[in-house]
N, C-alpha and C positions, 0 to 999 in steps of 0.2 A: 793422478788428474794428472793431464798435458800441459805442459806451459805453453804461450804462444809462440815464446822460437823456437820451440818440436815442431810445430802446427804448424809452423809457416814454412819449412826449413821439409816438413810432408809432402803440404804444396807446391813447392820452388820443388823438389824431388817432382814430383806426380808431373807434373808438366810438361817437364824434359824429356824426362822418359815417353811420355805420347810424346810431342814431338818429336826426340831421336825416332820411337818409331814409327810413326807419320811419314819418317822424311827417310829410313829405312824403307819403306812400303814404295814409296815415288821411287826413290832410287831404283830399284829392280827390274820398276813396272817398267820404267825409259830406257836404263844404262842396260846392255848386258857386258857386261864389267861383272869378274867372277867375286871379287870384292865390296866391302861397302867399304868408301872413303874414313880416312885418320881422324873426321868432323864428326862425322855420325857416332864413330863408337868411343869416345872420348868425352862423347854429351849423353853416353846414355852409365859410361863407367862414370859420369858424376854425377849421372842421378842415380844412381843406386846408391850412393854412396850416400849423399843426401837425404832420401828414403833411411837411409838404417844410420847415420845420426841421430834425423829422427829422431825415427822411435824409438833407441835404446836414452836420449834424455827424457823422452814424455814417459818411457816405462814404471810402473810402480817400483818401492823401496823392494831388494831382495828380500825372500823369509831363509831363514839359518837351514843351513843342508842340514843341522846335527840334530835327529829324532830327539835326541836328549836335550837340547834350549826349544824343540819346534812343542816337541808332549809337552816338558816343563814350563813355555810362554802359553800353548792353550787349556792348558789346565790349572792356568793364575787366572784365565781370565775368562774361564767358567764358570771359574767357582766350587770347583770341586772334583766333579767326573770327570773333566777333561776329554781326552779325545778316543782314549783308547775301552773308555766305560763300558757300552755295549757287547767290544768281547769280558768283560768283564762279567756280563750280568748273565750273558746266554746259557742256557741246558749244553751242562754236556753233555760228551758223548751218549748212546745209549747200548746196555749192555744188553745183548739179544738172553743171550743163555740165560742169565737173571731172569731178565723178562717171559720169556718158556717155562723156567722151569717155577717161577710164582705160577702161572695162567695153570699151569702141567697140575697143578701143591689147590689151585682153588675149586677146580677141575673137577679138579677127587675128592676134597671139601663140601663140595654141592654133593658130587654124589652119594657122600655120609652121611647128608643133613636130611635129603627124602627120602634111603634106609630105613629109616629112623624114624 
């Protein structure tokens, strides 16, 4: 959850960025100069810095990078299976050759049962 200081920095940065964009638009519409004035450039950079700092301050706690740590914590929190339980419980690969042989044996057995 973002704190009030981070929300204030984001709001201030957004207002400054909107003002810098409007100033750049006005400057390009009214002047034929090739570049932007220094104050508009500085305002743009400061507004982006304010927004970035506000987002970083308001971000949640980082999750652990190590899979071992993450999986252990997730398993403790879930009370058993953990995040990989679905992988453990899934069916394995089907061996088509074995299934084909079983089917051929079944067909052969069905044929011999009908004859007898």
